[in-house]
N, C-alpha and C positions, 0 to 999 in steps of 0.2 A: 336473177327476172328483167331488172330495169335495163340491165349492162347487156345486157341480149337484143332488148327492144332497138336499145342506142346503138347498137352493131349493126342490126340491120336497119336502122332508117341509112345510117351508113355508105354501107353498101349499096342500098338501092342509090343515095342520090350519088355517091360515085360514078352512078353510069351514066350521067347525064353531065352535058357541060354546063348548062344553065340554070338558073335557081327553078324549084319547081314546085309546083302547087300544092298543100296540104293536102286534099282532097285526092288529090292525084297518085301521092304517094300512101294512102291511107289506103286506096283501090287497091293499089301493086303488093300491099302488107299482106291485105289479106285476102287476094287471091291465090299468093307464094306460101302461105298459111293454109290454105283448102288443099292447096296444090298438093303441100307434102304432106297434111293430114291423110288425104285416101295415098298416098305413095307407101309411106315410112307410118303412119298412125300413129302417127307423132305434129302438131303443130311449131312452125319454127318458134314462136314465141312463147305460149302457154298461156297468151290471155286470153280474157275472154271480153266474147265483141256484146255487141249492144245494136238494138235497128234503131237508125236512126234517119233523117228526111231520103239524105241521099245514098243510104247503102248502110249495111256493117260495117263497126267501127269496134278495134279494138281497144278495149277504157283505158290501159296503162298507154296503148300506143297514141292516142290523144292526146292524154296526164304529160307525154313527153314531149311531143310537138305546141303542143297549151304553154310549156315554157315549167311547168311542174317540178322538172327533173333535170331545170337549167344551168345547175354547180355540176350535175354531173356531166352532162352532155355538153358544155360548152367546147370544148375543146375538139370536138366532133365535129357541128355544127350549128350554122347562128339561131339566134331567134329568128321566127317565119318575118317576113318587110311585110309590113303590113298585115299583120295576121295572116298571110298569105301563104306566102312566096317563101323558100329554105334553102339553104346552101353548102354546104361542104366548108370547111372553115379549111383544114389539114389535109392531102390525099395520102398521108403518107404513115398510117394509125395501124395498127400490128391485131388482128382481129381473133381474139382468143376464145370468144364463147361460138362464134356460127362453127357449127359442123362442113364438110363437103358435102353434107345432102342439102343441106342450110343452102350453101352457097348457089351446088347447082339448080335447087328450082328458083328459087329467084331466079337466075341466071335467064331459064327457062320463061318464066314471068315476063320477067322483063323484053323479053328479044318477042315475047305476043303482043301485049298488051304497054311495053314502053314508048312504041311512039305514038299511041292513040288520044282522045281529048278526053278528056274527065265527065263527059253531056250526052 
């Protein structure tokens, strides 16, 4: 499951040209999970969500972004800069864990909300 979350983060990061705020990424993943759950009866990440001050957060998504699985993710994306911004390390990864419907849901959510700010 962690590898799928890493690929989900990587896929969304690949849509941006500049480093992305962790909070924005967490919100986009939540929206993509929710959209995919409504449309296909399962989430993309399979993560458990908790309520936090700025919205819902997947516990494993947060752990990956906080660096707890850095050895698994270091080839995909950087450690957050100043604990906030994150960027892709290499744009040439093959995504083995994401289905076509996973990617379509993330593309849809990115088109709707990718240019918005987090607050």
